C-alpha positions in Angstrom: 16.1 0.0 -74.4 12.5 -0.5 -73.3 13.4 -3.9 -71.8 16.2 -2.1 -69.9 13.7 0.5 -68.5 11.3 -2.3 -67.4 14.2 -4.1 -65.6 15.3 -0.8 -64.0 11.8 -0.2 -62.7 11.5 -3.7 -61.2 14.8 -3.2 -59.4 13.7 0.1 -58.0 10.3 -1.3 -56.8 12.0 -4.2 -55.1 14.2 -1.8 -53.2 11.3 0.0 -51.6 10.5 -0.9 -48.0 7.5 -3.1 -47.3 5.0 -1.3 -45.0 3.0 -4.1 -43.3 0.5 -3.5 -40.5 2.3 -2.4 -37.4 2.8 -5.2 -34.9 2.0 -4.6 -31.2 3.3 -6.5 -28.2 1.5 -6.6 -24.8 2.7 -8.3 -21.7 0.2 -9.2 -18.9 1.0 -9.6 -15.2 -1.7 -11.1 -13.1 -1.7 -12.1 -9.4 -4.2 -14.8 -8.3 -5.6 -17.4 -10.7 -9.3 -17.0 -10.3 -12.2 -17.0 -12.8 -13.1 -13.4 -12.2 -9.7 -12.3 -13.5 -10.2 -14.5 -16.5 -13.3 -12.4 -17.3 -11.2 -9.3 -16.9 -8.6 -10.6 -19.3 -11.2 -11.8 -21.8 -12.9 -8.4 -21.8 -9.5 -6.7 -22.4 -8.6 -8.9 -25.4 -12.1 -8.6 -26.9 -12.1 -4.8 -26.7 -8.7 -4.7 -28.4 -9.9 -7.0 -31.2 -13.0 -4.9 -31.6 -10.8 -1.9 -32.3 -8.5 -3.6 -34.7 -5.8 -5.1 -32.5 -6.2 -8.8 -33.1 -4.1 -11.4 -31.3 -2.3 -13.6 -33.8 -2.6 -10.9 -36.6 -1.1 -7.6 -35.6 -0.9 -8.3 -31.8 1.0 -10.6 -29.6 0.1 -11.1 -25.9 2.1 -12.9 -23.3 0.2 -13.5 -20.0 2.0 -14.2 -16.7 -0.2 -15.5 -13.8 1.3 -15.8 -10.4 -0.8 -18.4 -8.7 -1.6 -17.1 -5.2 -3.5 -20.3 -4.4 -0.4 -22.5 -4.7 1.5 -20.6 -2.1 -1.2 -18.9 -0.1 0.8 -18.8 3.1 3.4 -16.6 1.5 1.0 -13.7 0.9 2.1 -12.2 4.2 5.8 -12.8 3.5 8.3 -11.7 1.0 7.8 -14.7 -1.3 4.9 -13.3 -3.3 6.6 -9.9 -3.7 9.8 -11.6 -5.0 7.8 -13.5 -7.6 6.1 -10.3 -8.8 9.3 -8.4 -9.1 11.1 -11.3 -10.8 8.3 -11.6 -13.4 8.3 -7.8 -13.8 12.0 -7.9 -14.6 11.4 -10.6 -17.3 8.7 -8.4 -18.8 10.9 -5.4 -19.0 13.5 -7.5 -20.8 10.8 -8.5 -23.3 10.4 -4.8 -24.2 6.6 -4.8 -24.8 4.7 -1.8 -26.2 2.4 -1.9 -23.1 1.9 -3.8 -19.9 -1.5 -4.8 -18.5 -1.6 -5.5 -14.7 -4.5 -7.4 -13.3 -5.2 -7.0 -9.5 -4.0 -4.6 -6.9 -0.8 -6.6 -5.9 0.2 -7.0 -9.6 -0.1 -3.3 -10.1 1.2 -2.0 -6.8 4.4 -4.0 -6.7 5.4 -3.9 -10.4 4.3 -0.7 -12.0 7.4 1.4 -11.0 9.7 -1.0 -12.8 7.8 -0.7 -16.0 7.4 3.0 -15.8 11.1 3.5 -15.2 11.8 1.4 -18.3 9.5 3.7 -20.3 6.8 1.1 -20.8 3.2 2.3 -20.5 1.1 0.6 -17.9 -2.7 0.0 -17.8 -4.2 -1.7 -14.8 -7.4 -3.6 -14.3 -9.4 -5.2 -11.5 -8.0 -2.8 -8.9 -10.4 -1.9 -6.1 -8.9 1.4 -5.1 -6.7 3.3 -7.5 -5.2 5.4 -4.6 -3.8 2.2 -3.1 -1.7 1.5 -6.2 -0.4 5.1 -6.4 -3.0 7.1 -8.3 -3.5 10.7 -7.3 -7.2 10.2 -6.8 -10.0 7.8 -7.7 -10.1 9.5 -11.2 -6.6 10.9 -11.6 -3.8 8.4 -12.6 -0.1 8.8 -12.0 2.9 9.4 -14.2 3.2 6.5 -16.7 0.2 4.5 -15.8 -3.6 4.5 -15.8 -6.4 1.9 -15.7 -9.9 0.8 -14.8 -11.0 0.3 -11.3 -13.5 -1.9 -9.5 -14.0 0.8 -6.9 -17.5 1.2 -5.6 -18.5 3.4 -2.7 -19.3 1.1 0.1 -21.9 3.5 1.3 -23.9 2.9 -1.9 -23.7 -0.9 -1.4 -24.6 -0.7 2.3 -27.6 1.6 1.6 -29.0 -1.0 -0.8 -28.3 -3.6 1.8 -30.3 -1.7 4.4 -33.2 -1.2 1.9 -33.3 -4.9 1.3 -33.3 -5.9 5.0 -34.0 -2.9 7.2 -33.6 -4.9 10.4 -29.9 -5.7 10.1 -27.6 -4.0 12.5 -24.3 -6.0 12.8 -22.7 -7.4 9.8 -19.8 -9.9 9.9 -17.1 -10.0 7.3 -14.3 -12.6 7.0 -11.5 -11.4 4.7 -7.9 -12.2 3.9 -4.9 -9.9 3.5 -5.9 -9.2 -0.1 -5.2 -5.5 -0.7 -8.6 -5.0 -2.3 -10.4 -6.6 0.7 -8.5 -4.6 3.3 -9.2 -1.3 1.5 -12.9 -2.2 1.2 -13.4 -3.4 4.7 -11.7 -0.3 6.2 -13.8 2.1 4.2 -17.0 0.1 4.8 -16.4 0.1 8.5 -16.0 3.9 8.5 -19.2 4.5 6.5 -21.6 1.8 7.7 -22.8 3.7 10.8 -24.3 6.3 8.4 -27.0 3.7 7.5 -27.3 2.2 11.0 -24.9 -0.8 10.5 -21.8 -1.7 12.3 -19.3 -4.1 10.7 -17.2 -6.6 12.6 -14.4 -8.0 10.5 -12.1 -11.0 11.0 -8.9 -11.4 9.0 -7.6 -14.8 7.9 -4.8 -16.2 5.8 -5.6 -17.3 2.3 -4.8 -20.8 3.3 -7.1 -20.8 6.3 -10.6 -22.4 6.3 -13.6 -20.1 6.6 -15.6 -21.8 9.3 -13.5 -21.0 12.5 -13.5 -17.3 11.8 -17.2 -17.2 10.9 -18.1 -19.1 14.1 -16.1 -16.4 16.1 -18.1 -13.7 14.4 -21.4 -15.5 15.1 -20.6 -15.6 18.8 -20.2 -11.8 18.8 -23.9 -11.5 17.7 -23.8 -10.7 14.0 -27.1 -10.8 12.2 -25.8 -10.8 8.6 -22.7 -11.6 6.5 -20.9 -9.7 3.8 -18.8 -11.0 0.9 -16.0 -8.5 0.2 -14.0 -8.0 -2.9 -11.4 -10.6 -1.9 -9.6 -13.3 -4.1 -9.8 -15.6 -1.0 -13.3 -16.5 -1.9 -12.4 -17.4 -5.5 -9.5 -19.7 -4.8 -9.6 -23.5 -4.8 -12.8 -23.7 -6.8 -14.6 -21.0 -4.7 -14.0 -23.1 -1.6 -14.4 -20.2 0.9 -17.3 -18.8 -1.1 -19.2 -22.0 -0.9 -18.4 -22.3 2.9 -19.7 -18.8 3.3 -23.0 -19.6 1.6 -23.5 -22.8 3.6 -22.8 -21.1 6.9 -25.3 -18.3 6.0 -28.0 -20.9 5.2 -27.4 -23.0 8.3 -27.5 -19.9 10.6 -30.4 -18.2 8.8 -28.2 -15.1 8.1 -28.8 -12.9 5.1 -25.8 -12.8 2.9 -24.7 -9.7 0.9 -22.2 -9.9 -1.9 -20.3 -6.6 -2.4 -19.0 -8.0 -5.6 -20.6 -9.2 -8.8 -19.8 -12.9 -8.1 -23.1 -14.7 -7.3 -22.3 -17.7 -5.2 -25.5 -19.3 -3.9 -27.5 -17.7 -1.1 -27.0 -13.9 -1.6 -29.9 -11.6 -0.8 -28.0 -9.0 -3.0 -24.9 -9.0 -5.1 -23.8 -5.4 -5.8 -20.8 -4.5 -7.9 -19.2 -3.9 -11.3 -18.8 -6.6 -14.0 -15.2 -7.8 -14.1 -15.4 -8.3 -17.9 -16.6 -4.7 -18.4 -13.7 -3.5 -16.3 -11.4 -5.4 -18.6 -13.1 -3.7 -21.6 -12.5 -0.3 -20.1 -8.8 -1.1 -19.7 -8.8 -2.2 -23.3 -10.1 1.1 -24.4 -7.2 2.9 -22.7 -4.7 0.5 -24.2 -6.0 1.3 -27.7 -5.7 5.0 -27.1 -2.1 4.6 -25.9 -1.0 2.2 -28.7 -2.9 3.6 -31.7 -3.5 7.2 -30.8 -0.2 7.9 -29.0 -1.8 9.0 -25.8 0.3 9.1 -22.6 -1.2 7.0 -19.8 -1.3 10.0 -17.4 -3.5 11.8 -19.9 -6.3 9.2 -19.5 -8.6 9.3 -16.5 -9.0 6.2 -14.4 -12.3 4.5 -15.6 -14.9 2.7 -13.7 -18.4 1.2 -14.4 -21.0 4.0 -14.1 -24.0 1.9 -13.2 -23.5 -1.0 -10.7 -24.9 -4.4 -11.4 -27.5 -5.5 -8.8 -28.5 -9.2 -8.6 -30.2 -11.5 -6.1 -30.7 -15.2 -5.5 -34.5 -15.9 -5.7 -34.1 -19.0 -3.5 -32.4 -17.0 -0.7 -35.2 -14.4 -0.7 -37.9 -17.1 -0.5 -36.0 -19.0 2.2 -35.6 -15.9 4.4 -39.1 -14.5 3.6 -37.7 -11.3 2.1 -39.7 -9.1 -0.2 -38.0 -6.2 -1.8 -39.6 -2.8 -1.8 -40.6 -1.5 -5.3 -37.6 0.9 -5.4 -35.2 -2.1 -5.2 -37.2 -4.6 -7.2 -36.9 -2.2 -10.2 -33.1 -2.4 -10.3 -32.3 -5.9 -8.9 -32.3 -8.8 -11.3 -32.2 -12.6 -10.6 -28.7 -13.9 -10.8 -27.2 -16.9 -12.6 -25.9 -18.7 -9.5 -22.5 -20.3 -9.4 -22.7 -23.8 -8.0 
């Protein structure tokens, strides 16, 4: 009889369901294959791991990168949009628990498809949340939220004027990158408040930098700005290196309105792309583990900007920062 009871208990135990750790599935959609977005992705994954969502254990991540470099001439055409939407459809079919979108185009042209399918969306590396459909810089939209790179250009231009008070006309070469266009338009509107005018020249992502820069030089610019624009990170920072060389050859102070220190910058002012990825990771954890709805989570951004400089550029141009700036600016690890 006792043997029968033991056998019965074993049968009952074996019939109980096995409650393993919950498995999560995230799909990532990224447009432009540049190192800065790798930093964003790494920050996102590391933040998830730090909060118990570890890839290969209880988390699977599938990353889709649409390489804008390979087909740069299509950025102004329907080709890139078609690729984003096609990839978005494949992601919907995969039924993930959450989608991370990296960059403005990836977010702007895919999020509605995910939201309609009931999949939460978290964006990262978006310069202006309003451009991708948020209600404001801090207020997300239905079904999605994220972390933004947004920085008020007036803050950046004010630091620029403190560093080199004599500058009056800044030239900026930019592509049709959504982030770049949003930044340049806002910067042009606010620059007069600090006594600067901005002359901008738009190019295609496949265009060389030099012709546009030469045109700007002929208009009488006395400085150059590096906007938040994937154009400068493509093809092993080809345009970024050309920008630095042009600035040196023409003795123009160069200001990076992005935390991407190519050589020659008097200042680099902007958020850390990896930290922005971490902020997006925080939101993803709250959605996946705490059951929060995306629209309940404010859009996040870095509170204190990173401010760096190239010591060689300051020495070459004979620039000495005032004490107020030298207290916050740090020497940069230059990208060669």
